[in-house]
N, CA, C and O atoms as a GROMACS GRO file, in nm:
protein
  620
    1MET      N    1   0.461  -0.167   0.611
    1MET     CA    2   0.528  -0.062   0.538
    1MET      C    3   0.492   0.072   0.601
    1MET      O    4   0.376   0.096   0.636
    2ILE      N    5   0.590   0.159   0.615
    2ILE     CA    6   0.567   0.294   0.667
    2ILE      C    7   0.562   0.390   0.549
    2ILE      O    8   0.654   0.394   0.467
    3GLU      N    9   0.455   0.467   0.542
    3GLU     CA   10   0.437   0.563   0.434
    3GLU      C   11   0.453   0.704   0.488
    3GLU      O   12   0.392   0.739   0.589
    4GLN      N   13   0.536   0.785   0.421
    4GLN     CA   14   0.552   0.924   0.463
    4GLN      C   15   0.422   0.998   0.434
    4GLN      O   16   0.365   0.985   0.326
    5ARG      N   17   0.377   1.075   0.531
    5ARG     CA   18   0.254   1.152   0.514
    5ARG      C   19   0.255   1.271   0.606
    5ARG      O   20   0.340   1.285   0.694
    6GLY      N   21   0.157   1.358   0.585
    6GLY     CA   22   0.136   1.470   0.675
    6GLY      C   23   0.060   1.425   0.798
    6GLY      O   24   0.045   1.306   0.824
    7LEU      N   25   0.014   1.522   0.873
    7LEU     CA   26  -0.055   1.494   0.999
    7LEU      C   27  -0.207   1.502   0.981
    7LEU      O   28  -0.258   1.585   0.906
    8TYR      N   29  -0.276   1.415   1.052
    8TYR     CA   30  -0.421   1.424   1.060
    8TYR      C   31  -0.457   1.523   1.170
    8TYR      O   32  -0.374   1.556   1.254
    9LEU      N   33  -0.581   1.569   1.169
    9LEU     CA   34  -0.628   1.672   1.262
    9LEU      C   35  -0.586   1.643   1.406
    9LEU      O   36  -0.534   1.732   1.474
   10GLU      N   37  -0.608   1.521   1.452
   10GLU     CA   38  -0.581   1.486   1.591
   10GLU      C   39  -0.432   1.486   1.624
   10GLU      O   40  -0.395   1.485   1.742
   11GLU      N   41  -0.348   1.485   1.524
   11GLU     CA   42  -0.203   1.482   1.547
   11GLU      C   43  -0.140   1.621   1.558
   11GLU      O   44  -0.026   1.634   1.601
   12PHE      N   45  -0.215   1.724   1.521
   12PHE     CA   46  -0.166   1.860   1.536
   12PHE      C   47  -0.182   1.904   1.681
   12PHE      O   48  -0.287   1.880   1.741
   13VAL      N   49  -0.080   1.967   1.737
   13VAL     CA   50  -0.083   2.013   1.875
   13VAL      C   51  -0.049   2.163   1.876
   13VAL      O   52   0.055   2.205   1.826
   14VAL      N   53  -0.139   2.241   1.933
   14VAL     CA   54  -0.116   2.386   1.942
   14VAL      C   55   0.016   2.410   2.016
   14VAL      O   56   0.042   2.351   2.121
   15GLY      N   57   0.098   2.498   1.959
   15GLY     CA   58   0.227   2.532   2.018
   15GLY      C   59   0.343   2.449   1.966
   15GLY      O   60   0.458   2.488   1.984
   16GLU      N   61   0.314   2.335   1.902
   16GLU     CA   62   0.423   2.254   1.846
   16GLU      C   63   0.494   2.334   1.737
   16GLU      O   64   0.432   2.409   1.662
   17ARG      N   65   0.626   2.315   1.731
   17ARG     CA   66   0.706   2.383   1.629
   17ARG      C   67   0.779   2.277   1.546
   17ARG      O   68   0.832   2.180   1.600
   18TYR      N   69   0.780   2.298   1.416
   18TYR     CA   70   0.843   2.206   1.323
   18TYR      C   71   0.952   2.279   1.244
   18TYR      O   72   0.928   2.387   1.191
   19ALA      N   73   1.069   2.219   1.238
   19ALA     CA   74   1.177   2.270   1.153
   19ALA      C   75   1.176   2.187   1.026
   19ALA      O   76   1.191   2.065   1.031
   20HIS      N   77   1.159   2.251   0.912
   20HIS     CA   78   1.152   2.181   0.784
   20HIS      C   79   1.289   2.185   0.717
   20HIS      O   80   1.337   2.290   0.675
   21ARG      N   81   1.351   2.068   0.708
   21ARG     CA   82   1.484   2.058   0.649
   21ARG      C   83   1.486   1.942   0.552
   21ARG      O   84   1.411   1.846   0.572
   22PRO      N   85   1.566   1.945   0.448
   22PRO     CA   86   1.663   2.050   0.420
   22PRO      C   87   1.595   2.175   0.366
   22PRO      O   88   1.476   2.175   0.333
   23GLY      N   89   1.673   2.281   0.357
   23GLY     CA   90   1.625   2.405   0.299
   23GLY      C   91   1.636   2.399   0.148
   23GLY      O   92   1.658   2.293   0.090
   24ARG      N   93   1.619   2.515   0.084
   24ARG     CA   94   1.625   2.524  -0.063
   24ARG      C   95   1.710   2.643  -0.101
   24ARG      O   96   1.678   2.757  -0.067
   25THR      N   97   1.820   2.617  -0.171
   25THR     CA   98   1.906   2.724  -0.220
   25THR      C   99   1.847   2.778  -0.350
   25THR      O  100   1.817   2.702  -0.442
   26VAL      N  101   1.831   2.910  -0.356
   26VAL     CA  102   1.770   2.976  -0.472
   26VAL      C  103   1.871   2.987  -0.585
   26VAL      O  104   1.984   3.030  -0.564
   27THR      N  105   1.829   2.948  -0.704
   27THR     CA  106   1.914   2.966  -0.822
   27THR      C  107   1.860   3.081  -0.906
   27THR      O  108   1.745   3.124  -0.890
   28ASP      N  109   1.942   3.131  -0.996
   28ASP     CA  110   1.898   3.235  -1.088
   28ASP      C  111   1.783   3.181  -1.174
   28ASP      O  112   1.688   3.253  -1.202
   29ALA      N  113   1.793   3.055  -1.215
   29ALA     CA  114   1.686   2.995  -1.296
   29ALA      C  115   1.554   2.993  -1.219
   29ALA      O  116   1.449   3.022  -1.277
   30ASP      N  117   1.558   2.960  -1.090
   30ASP     CA  118   1.435   2.963  -1.009
   30ASP      C  119   1.367   3.099  -1.020
   30ASP      O  120   1.247   3.109  -1.047
   31ASN      N  121   1.446   3.202  -0.998
   31ASN     CA  122   1.392   3.339  -0.994
   31ASN      C  123   1.339   3.383  -1.130
   31ASN      O  124   1.230   3.438  -1.140
   32VAL      N  125   1.416   3.358  -1.235
   32VAL     CA  126   1.377   3.402  -1.368
   32VAL      C  127   1.256   3.323  -1.419
   32VAL      O  128   1.161   3.381  -1.471
   33VAL      N  129   1.259   3.191  -1.404
   33VAL     CA  130   1.148   3.109  -1.454
   33VAL      C  131   1.020   3.140  -1.377
   33VAL      O  132   0.915   3.159  -1.438
   34PHE      N  133   1.026   3.144  -1.244
   34PHE     CA  134   0.906   3.173  -1.165
   34PHE      C  135   0.850   3.310  -1.202
   34PHE      O  136   0.730   3.326  -1.220
   35THR      N  137   0.938   3.408  -1.212
   35THR     CA  138   0.896   3.545  -1.241
   35THR      C  139   0.829   3.554  -1.379
   35THR      O  140   0.726   3.619  -1.393
   36THR      N  141   0.887   3.489  -1.478
   36THR     CA  142   0.829   3.496  -1.612
   36THR      C  143   0.704   3.410  -1.625
   36THR      O  144   0.609   3.448  -1.694
   37LEU      N  145   0.701   3.294  -1.560
   37LEU     CA  146   0.581   3.210  -1.563
   37LEU      C  147   0.460   3.280  -1.503
   37LEU      O  148   0.347   3.258  -1.545
   38THR      N  149   0.484   3.365  -1.404
   38THR     CA  150   0.374   3.434  -1.336
   38THR      C  151   0.347   3.572  -1.395
   38THR      O  152   0.272   3.651  -1.337
   39MET      N  153   0.408   3.601  -1.508
   39MET     CA  154   0.384   3.726  -1.583
   39MET      C  155   0.423   3.851  -1.504
   39MET      O  156   0.365   3.958  -1.522
   40ASN      N  157   0.521   3.837  -1.417
   40ASN     CA  158   0.568   3.948  -1.336
   40ASN      C  159   0.690   4.009  -1.405
   40ASN      O  160   0.799   3.954  -1.398
   41ALA      N  161   0.670   4.120  -1.471
   41ALA     CA  162   0.778   4.182  -1.549
   41ALA      C  163   0.862   4.279  -1.465
   41ALA      O  164   0.931   4.364  -1.522
   42GLN      N  165   0.859   4.267  -1.335
   42GLN     CA  166   0.934   4.357  -1.247
   42GLN      C  167   1.084   4.346  -1.275
   42GLN      O  168   1.144   4.240  -1.262
   43ALA      N  169   1.142   4.459  -1.314
   43ALA     CA  170   1.285   4.463  -1.347
   43ALA      C  171   1.373   4.427  -1.228
   43ALA      O  172   1.485   4.380  -1.246
   44LEU      N  173   1.325   4.449  -1.107
   44LEU     CA  174   1.405   4.415  -0.988
   44LEU      C  175   1.435   4.265  -0.980
   44LEU      O  176   1.529   4.224  -0.912
   45HIS      N  177   1.355   4.182  -1.050
   45HIS     CA  178   1.377   4.038  -1.051
   45HIS      C  179   1.451   3.990  -1.175
   45HIS      O  180   1.518   3.887  -1.172
   46LEU      N  181   1.440   4.064  -1.285
   46LEU     CA  182   1.485   4.015  -1.415
   46LEU      C  183   1.602   4.089  -1.477
   46LEU      O  184   1.670   4.034  -1.564
   47ASP      N  185   1.628   4.210  -1.437
   47ASP     CA  186   1.727   4.296  -1.504
   47ASP      C  187   1.839   4.331  -1.406
   47ASP      O  188   1.825   4.423  -1.325
   48ALA      N  189   1.949   4.257  -1.415
   48ALA     CA  190   2.061   4.276  -1.322
   48ALA      C  191   2.119   4.417  -1.333
   48ALA      O  192   2.157   4.476  -1.232
   49ALA      N  193   2.126   4.472  -1.455
   49ALA     CA  194   2.181   4.607  -1.472
   49ALA      C  195   2.093   4.710  -1.401
   49ALA      O  196   2.144   4.798  -1.332
   50TYR      N  197   1.963   4.699  -1.417
   50TYR     CA  198   1.871   4.789  -1.349
   50TYR      C  199   1.879   4.769  -1.198
   50TYR      O  200   1.891   4.866  -1.122
   51ALA      N  201   1.873   4.644  -1.154
   51ALA     CA  202   1.875   4.615  -1.010
   51ALA      C  203   2.002   4.670  -0.944
   51ALA      O  204   2.000   4.709  -0.828
   52ALA      N  205   2.112   4.673  -1.018
   52ALA     CA  206   2.239   4.726  -0.965
   52ALA      C  207   2.228   4.874  -0.930
   52ALA      O  208   2.305   4.923  -0.848
   53THR      N  209   2.134   4.943  -0.990
   53THR     CA  210   2.116   5.087  -0.963
   53THR      C  211   2.018   5.113  -0.849
   53THR      O  212   1.996   5.228  -0.810
   54GLN      N  213   1.959   5.008  -0.796
   54GLN     CA  214   1.857   5.019  -0.691
   54GLN      C  215   1.918   4.992  -0.553
   54GLN      O  216   2.032   4.946  -0.544
   55PRO      N  217   1.844   5.020  -0.446
   55PRO     CA  218   1.900   5.014  -0.311
   55PRO      C  219   1.970   4.883  -0.272
   55PRO      O  220   2.068   4.887  -0.197
   56PHE      N  221   1.923   4.768  -0.320
   56PHE     CA  222   1.987   4.643  -0.281
   56PHE      C  223   2.105   4.605  -0.370
   56PHE      O  224   2.182   4.515  -0.338
   57GLY      N  225   2.118   4.674  -0.484
   57GLY     CA  226   2.235   4.657  -0.570
   57GLY      C  227   2.242   4.530  -0.652
   57GLY      O  228   2.339   4.507  -0.724
   58ARG      N  229   2.140   4.448  -0.644
   58ARG     CA  230   2.136   4.323  -0.721
   58ARG      C  231   1.991   4.276  -0.727
   58ARG      O  232   1.907   4.325  -0.652
   59PRO      N  233   1.961   4.180  -0.816
   59PRO     CA  234   1.823   4.135  -0.829
   59PRO      C  235   1.769   4.072  -0.700
   59PRO      O  236   1.839   3.999  -0.630
   60LEU      N  237   1.645   4.103  -0.672
   60LEU     CA  238   1.574   4.042  -0.559
   60LEU      C  239   1.504   3.915  -0.606
   60LEU      O  240   1.455   3.909  -0.719
   61VAL      N  241   1.501   3.814  -0.521
   61VAL     CA  242   1.421   3.696  -0.552
   61VAL      C  243   1.274   3.736  -0.540
   61VAL      O  244   1.235   3.805  -0.446
   62ASN      N  245   1.196   3.692  -0.636
   62ASN     CA  246   1.053   3.721  -0.638
   62ASN      C  247   0.991   3.675  -0.505
   62ASN      O  248   1.004   3.559  -0.466
   63SER      N  249   0.923   3.766  -0.438
   63SER     CA  250   0.868   3.734  -0.306
   63SER      C  251   0.761   3.625  -0.313
   63SER      O  252   0.740   3.553  -0.215
   64MET      N  253   0.695   3.612  -0.426
   64MET     CA  254   0.595   3.505  -0.439
   64MET      C  255   0.663   3.368  -0.450
   64MET      O  256   0.607   3.267  -0.406
   65TRP      N  257   0.784   3.364  -0.508
   65TRP     CA  258   0.863   3.239  -0.504
   65TRP      C  259   0.898   3.207  -0.360
   65TRP      O  260   0.886   3.092  -0.316
   66THR      N  261   0.939   3.308  -0.286
   66THR     CA  262   0.974   3.288  -0.146
   66THR      C  263   0.855   3.234  -0.067
   66THR      O  264   0.870   3.139   0.009
   67LEU      N  265   0.738   3.294  -0.085
   67LEU     CA  266   0.618   3.249  -0.016
   67LEU      C  267   0.581   3.106  -0.057
   67LEU      O  268   0.552   3.023   0.029
   68SER      N  269   0.582   3.079  -0.185
   68SER     CA  270   0.546   2.945  -0.234
   68SER      C  271   0.642   2.839  -0.180
   68SER      O  272   0.600   2.730  -0.142
   69THR      N  273   0.769   2.871  -0.178
   69THR     CA  274   0.868   2.775  -0.131
   69THR      C  275   0.860   2.759   0.020
   69THR      O  276   0.878   2.649   0.072
   70LEU      N  277   0.833   2.867   0.091
   70LEU     CA  278   0.813   2.861   0.236
   70LEU      C  279   0.703   2.761   0.270
   70LEU      O  280   0.721   2.674   0.355
   71VAL      N  281   0.590   2.773   0.204
   71VAL     CA  282   0.479   2.680   0.227
   71VAL      C  283   0.518   2.540   0.179
   71VAL      O  284   0.495   2.442   0.249
   72GLY      N  285   0.578   2.532   0.063
   72GLY     CA  286   0.616   2.404   0.006
   72GLY      C  287   0.710   2.323   0.094
   72GLY      O  288   0.699   2.201   0.101
   73LEU      N  289   0.802   2.391   0.162
   73LEU     CA  290   0.895   2.322   0.250
   73LEU      C  291   0.824   2.249   0.364
   73LEU      O  292   0.879   2.154   0.420
   74SER      N  293   0.704   2.292   0.398
   74SER     CA  294   0.631   2.231   0.510
   74SER      C  295   0.544   2.113   0.469
   74SER      O  296   0.499   2.038   0.556
   75VAL      N  297   0.520   2.096   0.342
   75VAL     CA  298   0.419   1.999   0.296
   75VAL      C  299   0.450   1.856   0.338
   75VAL      O  300   0.363   1.789   0.394
   76ALA      N  301   0.569   1.806   0.312
   76ALA     CA  302   0.599   1.666   0.342
   76ALA      C  303   0.577   1.633   0.489
   76ALA      O  304   0.530   1.524   0.522
   77GLN      N  305   0.608   1.726   0.576
   77GLN     CA  306   0.600   1.702   0.720
   77GLN      C  307   0.460   1.724   0.777
   77GLN      O  308   0.424   1.660   0.875
   78LEU      N  309   0.382   1.815   0.716
   78LEU     CA  310   0.256   1.854   0.779
   78LEU      C  311   0.130   1.818   0.702
   78LEU      O  312   0.031   1.780   0.765
   79THR      N  313   0.129   1.827   0.570
   79THR     CA  314   0.002   1.814   0.499
   79THR      C  315   0.001   1.716   0.381
   79THR      O  316  -0.101   1.703   0.314
   80GLN      N  317   0.112   1.649   0.354
   80GLN     CA  318   0.115   1.557   0.240
   80GLN      C  319   0.014   1.445   0.258
   80GLN      O  320   0.026   1.363   0.350
   81GLY      N  321  -0.086   1.440   0.172
   81GLY     CA  322  -0.186   1.334   0.176
   81GLY      C  323  -0.294   1.352   0.281
   81GLY      O  324  -0.388   1.272   0.286
   82THR      N  325  -0.284   1.454   0.364
   82THR     CA  326  -0.386   1.478   0.468
   82THR      C  327  -0.460   1.610   0.445
   82THR      O  328  -0.558   1.638   0.514
   83LEU      N  329  -0.415   1.689   0.351
   83LEU     CA  330  -0.477   1.818   0.320
   83LEU      C  331  -0.603   1.796   0.237
   83LEU      O  332  -0.602   1.720   0.140
   84VAL      N  333  -0.711   1.863   0.274
   84VAL     CA  334  -0.832   1.867   0.193
   84VAL      C  335  -0.826   1.991   0.104
   84VAL      O  336  -0.851   1.983  -0.016
   85ALA      N  337  -0.793   2.105   0.164
   85ALA     CA  338  -0.786   2.230   0.090
   85ALA      C  339  -0.710   2.335   0.170
   85ALA      O  340  -0.710   2.333   0.293
   86GLN      N  341  -0.648   2.425   0.099
   86GLN     CA  342  -0.592   2.544   0.164
   86GLN      C  343  -0.703   2.647   0.168
   86GLN      O  344  -0.767   2.675   0.067
   87LEU      N  345  -0.726   2.704   0.286
   87LEU     CA  346  -0.837   2.799   0.302
   87LEU      C  347  -0.793   2.943   0.293
   87LEU      O  348  -0.872   3.029   0.254
   88GLY      N  349  -0.668   2.972   0.327
   88GLY     CA  350  -0.625   3.110   0.317
   88GLY      C  351  -0.487   3.135   0.372
   88GLY      O  352  -0.432   3.056   0.448
   89LEU      N  353  -0.432   3.248   0.330
   89LEU     CA  354  -0.305   3.298   0.379
   89LEU      C  355  -0.328   3.441   0.427
   89LEU      O  356  -0.390   3.520   0.356
   90THR      N  357  -0.278   3.473   0.545
   90THR     CA  358  -0.290   3.609   0.599
   90THR      C  359  -0.157   3.649   0.658
   90THR      O  360  -0.065   3.568   0.669
   91ASP      N  361  -0.148   3.773   0.696
   91ASP     CA  362  -0.031   3.825   0.766
   91ASP      C  363   0.099   3.790   0.694
   91ASP      O  364   0.198   3.755   0.759
   92VAL      N  365   0.100   3.800   0.563
   92VAL     CA  366   0.219   3.771   0.484
   92VAL      C  367   0.312   3.892   0.489
   92VAL      O  368   0.269   4.005   0.464
   93SER      N  369   0.438   3.868   0.521
   93SER     CA  370   0.535   3.978   0.520
   93SER      C  371   0.671   3.927   0.476
   93SER      O  372   0.704   3.809   0.487
   94PHE      N  373   0.749   4.021   0.425
   94PHE     CA  374   0.884   3.992   0.378
   94PHE      C  375   0.979   4.095   0.441
   94PHE      O  376   1.014   4.194   0.378
   95PRO      N  377   1.020   4.072   0.566
   95PRO     CA  378   1.098   4.170   0.640
   95PRO      C  379   1.240   4.192   0.590
   95PRO      O  380   1.302   4.293   0.624
   96ALA      N  381   1.292   4.101   0.509
   96ALA     CA  382   1.427   4.116   0.453
   96ALA      C  383   1.429   4.049   0.316
   96ALA      O  384   1.351   3.957   0.292
   97PRO      N  385   1.516   4.094   0.227
   97PRO     CA  386   1.520   4.036   0.093
   97PRO      C  387   1.588   3.899   0.091
   97PRO      O  388   1.667   3.865   0.179
   98LEU      N  389   1.556   3.825  -0.013
   98LEU     CA  390   1.623   3.698  -0.042
   98LEU      C  391   1.690   3.716  -0.178
   98LEU      O  392   1.632   3.776  -0.269
   99PHE      N  393   1.811   3.664  -0.191
   99PHE     CA  394   1.888   3.679  -0.314
   99PHE      C  395   1.926   3.543  -0.371
   99PHE      O  396   1.928   3.443  -0.298
  100VAL      N  397   1.955   3.539  -0.500
  100VAL     CA  398   2.007   3.418  -0.562
  100VAL      C  399   2.130   3.374  -0.484
  100VAL      O  400   2.217   3.455  -0.451
  101GLY      N  401   2.137   3.245  -0.456
  101GLY     CA  402   2.248   3.191  -0.378
  101GLY      C  403   2.215   3.174  -0.230
  101GLY      O  404   2.284   3.101  -0.159
  102ASP      N  405   2.111   3.242  -0.183
  102ASP     CA  406   2.067   3.224  -0.043
  102ASP      C  407   1.993   3.091  -0.029
  102ASP      O  408   1.936   3.040  -0.125
  103THR      N  409   1.995   3.037   0.091
  103THR     CA  410   1.922   2.914   0.121
  103THR      C  411   1.808   2.947   0.215
  103THR      O  412   1.828   3.000   0.324
  104LEU      N  413   1.688   2.913   0.171
  104LEU     CA  414   1.566   2.936   0.250
  104LEU      C  415   1.537   2.811   0.333
  104LEU      O  416   1.531   2.700   0.280
  105THR      N  417   1.519   2.831   0.464
  105THR     CA  418   1.471   2.724   0.551
  105THR      C  419   1.338   2.770   0.610
  105THR      O  420   1.306   2.889   0.611
  106ALA      N  421   1.261   2.673   0.658
  106ALA     CA  422   1.128   2.706   0.709
  106ALA      C  423   1.103   2.642   0.844
  106ALA      O  424   1.153   2.534   0.875
  107GLU      N  425   1.023   2.712   0.923
  107GLU     CA  426   0.973   2.659   1.049
  107GLU      C  427   0.825   2.690   1.056
  107GLU      O  428   0.778   2.790   1.002
  108THR      N  429   0.752   2.605   1.125
  108THR     CA  430   0.608   2.623   1.139
  108THR      C  431   0.568   2.602   1.284
  108THR      O  432   0.612   2.508   1.349
  109GLU      N  433   0.483   2.692   1.334
  109GLU     CA  434   0.423   2.674   1.466
  109GLU      C  435   0.273   2.655   1.448
  109GLU      O  436   0.210   2.728   1.372
  110ILE      N  437   0.217   2.558   1.517
  110ILE     CA  438   0.074   2.533   1.509
  110ILE      C  439   0.003   2.632   1.602
  110ILE      O  440   0.029   2.634   1.723
  111VAL      N  441  -0.086   2.713   1.545
  111VAL     CA  442  -0.153   2.821   1.618
  111VAL      C  443  -0.288   2.776   1.675
  111VAL      O  444  -0.319   2.805   1.790
  112SER      N  445  -0.367   2.705   1.596
  112SER     CA  446  -0.497   2.656   1.644
  112SER      C  447  -0.540   2.533   1.566
  112SER      O  448  -0.499   2.512   1.451
  113VAL      N  449  -0.622   2.453   1.632
  113VAL     CA  450  -0.673   2.328   1.574
  113VAL      C  451  -0.818   2.313   1.620
  113VAL      O  452  -0.847   2.326   1.739
  114ARG      N  453  -0.907   2.285   1.526
  114ARG     CA  454  -1.046   2.262   1.564
  114ARG      C  455  -1.115   2.173   1.461
  114ARG      O  456  -1.077   2.173   1.344
  115SER      N  457  -1.214   2.099   1.505
  115SER     CA  458  -1.296   2.020   1.414
  115SER      C  459  -1.382   2.115   1.332
  115SER      O  460  -1.419   2.222   1.379
  116SER      N  461  -1.412   2.076   1.210
  116SER     CA  462  -1.500   2.155   1.125
  116SER      C  463  -1.644   2.135   1.167
  116SER      O  464  -1.689   2.022   1.188
  117ALA      N  465  -1.717   2.245   1.180
  117ALA     CA  466  -1.858   2.237   1.216
  117ALA      C  467  -1.944   2.192   1.098
  117ALA      O  468  -2.051   2.134   1.117
  118SER      N  469  -1.898   2.217   0.977
  118SER     CA  470  -1.979   2.188   0.859
  118SER      C  471  -1.929   2.070   0.776
  118SER      O  472  -1.998   2.025   0.684
  119ARG      N  473  -1.810   2.019   0.807
  119ARG     CA  474  -1.752   1.910   0.728
  119ARG      C  475  -1.707   1.797   0.820
  119ARG      O  476  -1.592   1.795   0.863
  120PRO      N  477  -1.796   1.705   0.851
  120PRO     CA  478  -1.761   1.594   0.940
  120PRO      C  479  -1.638   1.519   0.890
  120PRO      O  480  -1.621   1.497   0.770
  121GLY      N  481  -1.553   1.480   0.984
  121GLY     CA  482  -1.433   1.406   0.948
  121GLY      C  483  -1.319   1.494   0.901
  121GLY      O  484  -1.216   1.444   0.855
  122GLN      N  485  -1.336   1.625   0.913
  122GLN     CA  486  -1.234   1.720   0.872
  122GLN      C  487  -1.218   1.827   0.980
  122GLN      O  488  -1.303   1.842   1.067
  123GLY      N  489  -1.107   1.902   0.972
  123GLY     CA  490  -1.086   2.008   1.069
  123GLY      C  491  -0.999   2.118   1.014
  123GLY      O  492  -0.938   2.105   0.908
  124VAL      N  493  -0.995   2.227   1.087
  124VAL     CA  494  -0.923   2.348   1.044
  124VAL      C  495  -0.800   2.366   1.133
  124VAL      O  496  -0.808   2.361   1.255
  125VAL      N  497  -0.687   2.386   1.068
  125VAL     CA  498  -0.560   2.408   1.138
  125VAL      C  499  -0.504   2.540   1.090
  125VAL      O  500  -0.500   2.568   0.970
  126VAL      N  501  -0.459   2.622   1.184
  126VAL     CA  502  -0.392   2.748   1.152
  126VAL      C  503  -0.245   2.733   1.189
  126VAL      O  504  -0.212   2.691   1.300
  127MET      N  505  -0.158   2.767   1.095
  127MET     CA  506  -0.014   2.753   1.112
  127MET      C  507   0.055   2.886   1.087
  127MET      O  508   0.014   2.963   1.000
  128ALA      N  509   0.160   2.913   1.163
  128ALA     CA  510   0.243   3.032   1.140
  128ALA      C  511   0.376   2.984   1.082
  128ALA      O  512   0.454   2.917   1.149
  129HIS      N  513   0.400   3.018   0.955
  129HIS     CA  514   0.523   2.981   0.886
  129HIS      C  515   0.625   3.094   0.895
  129HIS      O  516   0.589   3.211   0.883
  130THR      N  517   0.750   3.059   0.917
  130THR     CA  518   0.860   3.157   0.918
  130THR      C  519   0.971   3.104   0.828
  130THR      O  520   1.014   2.989   0.842
  131GLY      N  521   1.017   3.187   0.737
  131GLY     CA  522   1.128   3.151   0.649
  131GLY      C  523   1.250   3.234   0.682
  131GLY      O  524   1.241   3.355   0.700
  132CYS      N  525   1.365   3.166   0.689
  132CYS     CA  526   1.491   3.235   0.720
  132CYS      C  527   1.595   3.205   0.613
  132CYS      O  528   1.591   3.101   0.548
  133SER      N  529   1.686   3.298   0.597
  133SER     CA  530   1.801   3.274   0.510
  133SER      C  531   1.903   3.191   0.586
  133SER      O  532   1.885   3.161   0.704
  134GLN      N  533   2.009   3.153   0.518
  134GLN     CA  534   2.111   3.067   0.577
  134GLN      C  535   2.179   3.130   0.699
  134GLN      O  536   2.237   3.059   0.781
  135ASN      N  537   2.172   3.262   0.712
  135ASN     CA  538   2.234   3.326   0.829
  135ASN      C  539   2.133   3.360   0.938
  135ASN      O  540   2.162   3.437   1.029
  136GLY      N  541   2.012   3.300   0.928
  136GLY     CA  542   1.913   3.316   1.033
  136GLY      C  543   1.825   3.439   1.023
  136GLY      O  544   1.742   3.462   1.111
  137GLU      N  545   1.842   3.517   0.920
  137GLU     CA  546   1.760   3.637   0.904
  137GLU      C  547   1.621   3.599   0.853
  137GLU      O  548   1.608   3.523   0.757
  138VAL      N  549   1.517   3.651   0.918
  138VAL     CA  550   1.380   3.622   0.875
  138VAL      C  551   1.354   3.697   0.744
  138VAL      O  552   1.368   3.819   0.737
  139VAL      N  553   1.315   3.621   0.641
  139VAL     CA  554   1.288   3.679   0.509
  139VAL      C  555   1.141   3.670   0.470
  139VAL      O  556   1.098   3.737   0.376
  140ALA      N  557   1.062   3.588   0.542
  140ALA     CA  558   0.920   3.576   0.511
  140ALA      C  559   0.845   3.517   0.629
  140ALA      O  560   0.896   3.430   0.700
  141THR      N  561   0.723   3.566   0.647
  141THR     CA  562   0.632   3.507   0.745
  141THR      C  563   0.493   3.502   0.683
  141THR      O  564   0.459   3.584   0.598
  142ALA      N  565   0.414   3.405   0.724
  142ALA     CA  566   0.277   3.393   0.675
  142ALA      C  567   0.197   3.307   0.771
  142ALA      O  568   0.249   3.212   0.829
  143THR      N  569   0.071   3.342   0.788
  143THR     CA  570  -0.022   3.259   0.862
  143THR      C  571  -0.107   3.186   0.760
  143THR      O  572  -0.165   3.248   0.671
  144ARG      N  573  -0.114   3.056   0.773
  144ARG     CA  574  -0.183   2.971   0.675
  144ARG      C  575  -0.292   2.891   0.744
  144ARG      O  576  -0.269   2.830   0.848
  145THR      N  577  -0.411   2.892   0.684
  145THR     CA  578  -0.524   2.815   0.735
  145THR      C  579  -0.556   2.706   0.636
  145THR      O  580  -0.574   2.731   0.517
  146VAL      N  581  -0.563   2.581   0.688
  146VAL     CA  582  -0.587   2.466   0.601
  146VAL      C  583  -0.700   2.380   0.657
  146VAL      O  584  -0.728   2.380   0.776
  147LEU      N  585  -0.762   2.306   0.567
  147LEU     CA  586  -0.862   2.206   0.602
  147LEU      C  587  -0.795   2.071   0.584
  147LEU      O  588  -0.745   2.040   0.475
  148VAL      N  589  -0.795   1.990   0.690
  148VAL     CA  590  -0.729   1.858   0.684
  148VAL      C  591  -0.827   1.749   0.724
  148VAL      O  592  -0.931   1.774   0.785
  149TRP      N  593  -0.791   1.628   0.686
  149TRP     CA  594  -0.869   1.512   0.726
  149TRP      C  595  -0.847   1.482   0.874
  149TRP      O  596  -0.737   1.500   0.926
  150ALA      N  597  -0.951   1.437   0.940
  150ALA     CA  598  -0.939   1.381   1.075
  150ALA      C  599  -0.913   1.231   1.057
  150ALA      O  600  -0.944   1.174   0.952
  151LEU      N  601  -0.859   1.169   1.158
  151LEU     CA  602  -0.834   1.024   1.150
  151LEU      C  603  -0.963   0.948   1.123
  151LEU      O  604  -0.963   0.850   1.048
  152GLU      N  605  -1.071   0.992   1.184
  152GLU     CA  606  -1.201   0.924   1.167
  152GLU      C  607  -1.259   0.940   1.027
  152GLU      O  608  -1.340   0.858   0.984
  153GLY      N  609  -1.218   1.046   0.957
  153GLY     CA  610  -1.277   1.072   0.826
  153GLY      C  611  -1.183   1.056   0.710
  153GLY      O  612  -1.216   1.091   0.597
  154ARG      N  613  -1.064   1.003   0.738
  154ARG     CA  614  -0.960   1.000   0.633
  154ARG      C  615  -1.006   0.930   0.507
  154ARG      O  616  -1.081   0.833   0.508
  155ALA      N  617  -0.955   0.987   0.399
  155ALA     CA  618  -0.992   0.937   0.265
  155ALA      C  619  -0.922   0.809   0.231
  155ALA      O  620  -0.942   0.754   0.123
   0.00000   0.00000   0.00000
């Protein structure tokens, strides 16, 4: 039987690029529920009348939804069942807005891979995630550092 899983430490290759498909089309419910669940009362996400008076003319998708979904799109291909812990996110940016009805796709480039000095059987992988809208415009980027199992130490 073949089981879908992420990659173990030894399977990550610096410079490899992964396209995560399918993408995710944002719904109004996604934006409103995520925004209210996270206690973000920003009118730019929740109040269409107010947002219409602002520079983009319509509600913006909550950037934290965009970031969460960007990372989430990579999980099945890269870290499902092989992740020990997420260690950090850096260099997060949102160079263009995402709107309800847009489709977010993700790509990941492996930046570095090393064995852990303090956790035998595990290693640290740094990934650069890029999220684009359906027309190829970059809407989010983030560098993510994770701790993963090595083949020798797998759980």
